[in-house]
N, C-alpha and C positions, 0 to 999 in steps of 0.2 A: 876419581873423576866421574865415574858412572853415578855414584850416590849424589854428588853435587849437582849433576845435570838433572837427575830425577826431581830433586828438591826444587830446582829452579823452575822446571816445567810446571810442577804442582802450584808453586807460588804464583806463577804468571797466569795459570788457568783459573785460580780462585775468583778473581774479579769478574771474569767472564761468566762463571757459573752463578755467581751472586747476581749478576745483571739479568741472566735468564730467569732466575727464580723471582726476582722483583717484577720482571715483565709479565710472567705468568700470573703472579698475584694480582697485579693491576688489571690484567685481562679478565681474571675470574671475578673480581669485584665489579668490573664493568658489566659483565654478563648478568650477574646477580641484580645489579641495579636496573638493567633493562627489563629483567623478568618481573621486578617488584613494582616499578612505577610506569615506565614508558610503554609497557605492553598494552595497557588499556588504551593509550593514545594511538598506538599502532593498529589495534583492533578497530577503533573508530574510523581511522583513515581507510583501512581495507574495506570496511562495510560501506563507507560513503561512496567509494569509487565503484563498488559492485552493486549498488542499489538499483532495482528495476524502475521502470517508468510506468505510470498509470494514466488511463484515460477512459472516459465514458464514451462508448461507441454506439449506443443505442438502447432502446427499451422495447419490450415485447409483452404480449398478453395483457394489454391494458383493459382494466375493468372498472367501471364506475357503478357503485351500488350493486355489484354482482353482474352487471350487464357488459358483455364483451363488446368492445368497440373496434375490433380489428378491421372490419369492412365498412365502417361508417366514416363519412367525410364531413358531415355537417349535422347540426341539430335536427334538420328536417328528415334525416335518415332514420331517426328513432321512431318506433311505433308509438301510438298514443298510450298504450298500456305501460310502455317503458317510461315515458315522460311522467305519467301519473305515479309510477313506482318511485322515481327519483325525487319528485316533489314531495311525496308523502314522507320519504326518509328525511328530507331536509326539514320538514315541519317537526319531525321527531328529534331534531338537533344532531343528526348523524348523516355522513355521506362518505363511505369508505372508497378510497381510490387504491387499486392494487395493480401492480405491474412488476415486471422483471427488468432490473437494470443490468446492462451488460458492461462489466468492468474489464477493460483490457489491461493485461500485464505484459510489459515489453522487457525482455531480459537481454538488453544490449548494453554492456558495461562501457564506461568511458575510458577505463584503463585497459591497455592492450594486454596486460598480464592476466586479466581476469575475464577475457572474452570467451573463454571456453569453460566457464564455471556455471553449472546448473543451479537454480535457486528453487527452494520449496517454500511456498506460502503456507505457513502453519495455521494462521488465523487472521481475520481482518475484522477489527471493530469499525463500525461505520455509523454515520448519521446523515440523514437525507436533508438537503436544503431545497426549498421551493421558493423561487423568487427571493433568494437570499435569507429566507426565514428557516431557522432550524426546526426540524420536525422529529419524526421517529428515528430510533436508533436500533442497532442489532449487531450480531456477530456472526461471521462466516467461520465455521469450525472445520469444514472439510478441507484437508490438505490438498494443495495443487502444486505439482512439479512443473517448472517452466525450464525447458532445456536452454542451453546457451545459444544466443543469437536468434531466439524464437519468441513468439508471443502466445498467450493463452487468454481466453475470455472466461471470466468468472461470473456466473449468474447470481444476482443478489435479489432475493424476494422482498418486495416492499409492500406494506399495507398501511396506509395512513388515512386517518379520519380527517378529512379536509375541514369540517366544521370545528373540530377541536382546536385547530391552529389558525383558522381564518374565519373567525366568527362575523367579521364585518363584510364578508363577500356575499354575493348573490348567486342564485342558481346558475345563471348564464355564465358567470365567470368560472365557476367550477366546471361546467360542461365544456367551455372553451379550452381550459387547461387539459382536461382529459382527452379531448379530441385532437389537440395539437400533439400530445404525446403519442397517441395511437397512429397519427399520420406521419410520425417521425419528424415533426416540425417544432417540437417543444423541448428539445434537448438543452437549448440555451436557458431554459427556465429552471433547470434542476442541476444540482451538484451533490457530491458526496464528500464528507470529511472522513478520511480513513486513517486508521492507525494499525498498520500491518505488523505481524510478527513473522520473520523470515528465518530460514535455515540456509546458511551460506557455507560451502566448503572452505576450510582454512579459518574463516572468521567464527563460525559457530552460529548460535542463535542470536538474532538481532531484532529488537523491538524498537520501532520508531519512537523517539522520546516525546514527540508532539504529533498531533494529527496533521495531515496534509489535505488541502482541498483539491478535489479532482473534478473536472468538467470535460466538456466535449471540444474545447478550443484547441488543446495541445496536450502533449505528454508531460505529466507532472512527476517530479522526483522528490 
């Protein structure tokens, strides 16, 4: 009796054991599949909801032909020797405009699960647009850490020869542009196309596949 009962129990238990083994195998294959192909999609999704926002918030230290325009409001504020200096440079087919663009990075994630995640900006490739015209380009290589829920301003040093990109413009047009920027009234005339590389916890390194255009109108993602 005891032997028959033991055999019956083993016989009845075998289908259950086999079912458990099949379930484990299916689960293992499913996990392998997730690691092999959908993980890239998952990474992309995480990075998209954790991406920071960018906006131009101002410019500073505006110089035209090496002349600081910080306290100047109009062309009449220039000294005569400064006017002659600028006009002489223009005759030589050069007129450098230099300034610092202030790029704000806002680390406020749209996903509630990632609102406490800091982001490090590893580098930013950028190109300056003036009146929608692409001009000089460069790269910011100094890493910047942006804590969760906060924002940082990254200074971008710009030096563009206006004559090189706007040969059909006149002296007064160049001066008006520079003075507008110096007074803080010319932000609507410039934009940046940026391609950042980020370091995001959980996600890892993420480089924007395409540049995004950033201006002063709103936060761009």
